[in-house]
C-alpha positions as CSV (number, residue, x, y, z in Angstrom):
1,X,-17.3,-16.2,-27.1
2,X,-15.8,-18.9,-29.4
3,X,-13.4,-21.5,-28.2
4,X,-10.5,-19.9,-30.1
5,X,-11.0,-16.6,-28.1
6,X,-12.0,-18.0,-24.7
7,X,-9.3,-17.6,-22.1
8,X,-7.3,-20.7,-21.5
9,X,-6.5,-21.3,-17.8
10,X,-4.8,-24.7,-17.8
11,X,-2.1,-26.3,-19.8
12,X,-4.0,-29.5,-20.0
13,X,-7.0,-27.6,-21.5
14,X,-4.7,-25.8,-23.9
15,X,-3.1,-29.1,-25.0
16,X,-6.5,-30.9,-25.4
17,X,-8.0,-28.1,-27.3
18,X,-5.2,-27.3,-29.7
19,X,-2.6,-30.1,-30.0
20,X,-4.2,-31.6,-33.1
21,X,-4.6,-28.2,-34.8
22,X,-1.0,-27.3,-33.9
23,X,0.3,-30.6,-35.3
24,X,-1.5,-30.0,-38.5
25,X,-0.3,-26.4,-38.8
26,X,3.3,-27.6,-38.2
27,X,3.0,-30.5,-40.6
28,X,1.9,-28.2,-43.4
29,X,4.7,-25.8,-42.6
30,X,7.4,-28.5,-42.4
31,X,6.2,-31.2,-44.8
32,X,7.0,-33.9,-42.2
33,X,4.7,-35.4,-39.6
34,X,7.5,-36.6,-37.4
35,X,9.3,-33.2,-37.3
36,X,5.9,-31.5,-36.7
37,X,5.2,-33.8,-33.8
38,X,8.7,-33.0,-32.3
39,X,8.1,-29.3,-32.6
40,X,4.6,-29.5,-31.3
41,X,6.0,-31.3,-28.3
42,X,8.7,-28.6,-27.9
43,X,6.1,-25.9,-28.1
44,X,4.1,-27.3,-25.2
45,X,7.4,-27.8,-23.2
46,X,8.0,-24.1,-23.6
47,X,4.5,-23.4,-22.4
48,X,5.1,-25.7,-19.4
49,X,8.5,-24.0,-18.6
50,X,6.8,-20.6,-18.1
51,X,7.0,-19.4,-14.5
52,X,4.0,-17.2,-14.6
53,X,0.4,-18.3,-14.5
54,X,-1.1,-19.1,-17.8
55,X,-4.1,-17.1,-19.0
56,X,-4.3,-17.0,-22.8
57,X,-7.0,-15.1,-24.6
58,X,-5.9,-16.2,-28.1
59,X,-4.4,-19.7,-27.6
60,X,-3.8,-20.4,-31.3
61,X,-2.0,-17.1,-31.8
62,X,0.1,-17.8,-28.7
63,X,1.0,-21.4,-29.8
64,X,1.7,-20.2,-33.3
65,X,4.1,-17.6,-32.1
66,X,6.1,-20.1,-30.1
67,X,5.9,-22.8,-32.8
68,X,7.0,-20.4,-35.5
69,X,10.1,-19.5,-33.5
70,X,10.9,-23.2,-33.1
71,X,10.4,-23.7,-36.9
72,X,12.8,-20.8,-37.6
73,X,15.3,-22.3,-35.2
74,X,14.9,-25.7,-36.9
75,X,15.7,-24.2,-40.3
76,X,18.6,-22.2,-39.0
77,X,20.1,-25.2,-37.3
78,X,19.6,-27.2,-40.5
79,X,21.5,-24.6,-42.5
80,X,24.4,-24.6,-40.0
81,X,24.5,-28.4,-40.0
82,X,24.5,-28.5,-43.8
83,X,27.2,-25.9,-44.1
84,X,29.3,-28.0,-41.7
85,X,28.7,-31.2,-43.6
86,X,29.6,-29.4,-46.9
87,X,32.9,-28.2,-45.3
88,X,33.6,-31.8,-44.2
89,X,33.3,-33.1,-47.7
90,X,36.3,-30.9,-48.7
91,X,38.6,-32.6,-46.2
92,X,40.5,-35.8,-47.1
93,X,39.0,-38.7,-45.3
94,X,42.0,-39.3,-42.9
95,X,41.5,-35.7,-41.6
96,X,37.8,-36.0,-41.0
97,X,36.9,-35.5,-37.4
98,X,35.3,-38.3,-35.4
99,X,31.4,-38.3,-35.1
100,X,31.8,-37.1,-31.5
101,X,33.9,-34.1,-32.6
102,X,31.5,-33.4,-35.4
103,X,28.6,-33.3,-33.0
104,X,30.6,-30.9,-30.7
105,X,31.5,-28.7,-33.6
106,X,27.9,-28.4,-34.8
107,X,26.7,-27.5,-31.3
108,X,29.5,-25.0,-31.0
109,X,28.6,-23.4,-34.4
110,X,25.0,-23.2,-33.3
111,X,25.9,-21.6,-30.0
112,X,28.2,-19.1,-31.8
113,X,25.3,-18.3,-34.3
114,X,23.0,-17.7,-31.3
115,X,25.6,-15.5,-29.6
116,X,26.1,-13.4,-32.7
117,X,22.4,-13.2,-33.6
118,X,21.1,-9.6,-33.6
119,X,24.5,-8.1,-34.6
120,X,24.6,-6.3,-37.9
121,X,25.8,-8.4,-40.8
122,X,29.2,-6.6,-41.3
123,X,30.0,-7.0,-37.5
124,X,29.3,-10.7,-37.6
125,X,31.2,-11.1,-40.9
126,X,34.3,-9.2,-39.6
127,X,34.3,-11.3,-36.5
128,X,33.9,-14.6,-38.3
129,X,36.6,-13.7,-40.9
130,X,38.9,-12.9,-38.0
131,X,38.1,-15.9,-35.8
132,X,37.3,-18.7,-38.3
133,X,39.3,-17.7,-41.4
134,X,42.2,-16.2,-39.5
135,X,42.3,-13.1,-41.7
136,X,44.3,-10.1,-40.5
137,X,42.3,-6.9,-39.8
138,X,43.7,-5.3,-43.0
139,X,42.6,-8.2,-45.1
140,X,39.1,-8.0,-43.5
141,X,38.9,-4.3,-44.2
142,X,39.8,-4.8,-47.8
143,X,37.3,-7.7,-48.2
144,X,34.5,-5.8,-46.6
145,X,35.3,-2.4,-48.0
146,X,35.7,-0.7,-44.6
147,X,38.5,0.8,-42.6
148,X,40.8,-1.1,-40.3
149,X,39.6,1.0,-37.2
150,X,36.1,0.0,-38.2
151,X,37.1,-3.7,-38.4
152,X,38.7,-3.4,-34.9
153,X,35.4,-1.9,-33.5
154,X,33.3,-4.6,-35.2
155,X,35.5,-7.4,-33.8
156,X,35.4,-5.8,-30.3
157,X,31.7,-5.5,-30.5
158,X,31.2,-9.1,-31.5
159,X,33.6,-10.3,-28.7
160,X,31.7,-8.2,-26.2
161,X,28.4,-9.7,-27.4
162,X,29.8,-13.2,-26.8
163,X,31.3,-12.3,-23.4
164,X,28.2,-10.6,-22.1
165,X,26.0,-13.4,-23.4
166,X,28.2,-16.0,-21.8
167,X,28.2,-14.1,-18.5
168,X,24.4,-13.9,-18.6
169,X,24.2,-17.7,-19.1
170,X,22.9,-17.5,-22.7
171,X,25.7,-19.4,-24.2
């Protein structure tokens, strides 16, 4: 049996055997050695956080799955941060929020994105048009080409998603 297929029984063994390979894989994917090192570290932190004993038959596939999720989260977060920064450039300088408020807003937007993840696009869009843009339900219906009762259902569904996720400790 080759090393790549041999069961891995300890985290130390997993790290020793695959950290260099994982860093290289992430570096190619991200184009940045420093970001790759951060996400490699985060990958092993996730492995350490597991509460079940670790026996992995395909360690590279396992690590790739975790790391790929972290890469997707990184890009998603970057898009949210960039959208926020773009919105800030539209504000007159005296109205620009403090750096602390900006950091809180970015974290809030990321949390909201996480809470709404998995909902259909129109449900998310109806909710965001209502909550962030302050549009009335009739305006949302016109913009999205759906009925007002559908807008109400969509907003209720998104609110329920946020409430249930918050109660489950996700948010």
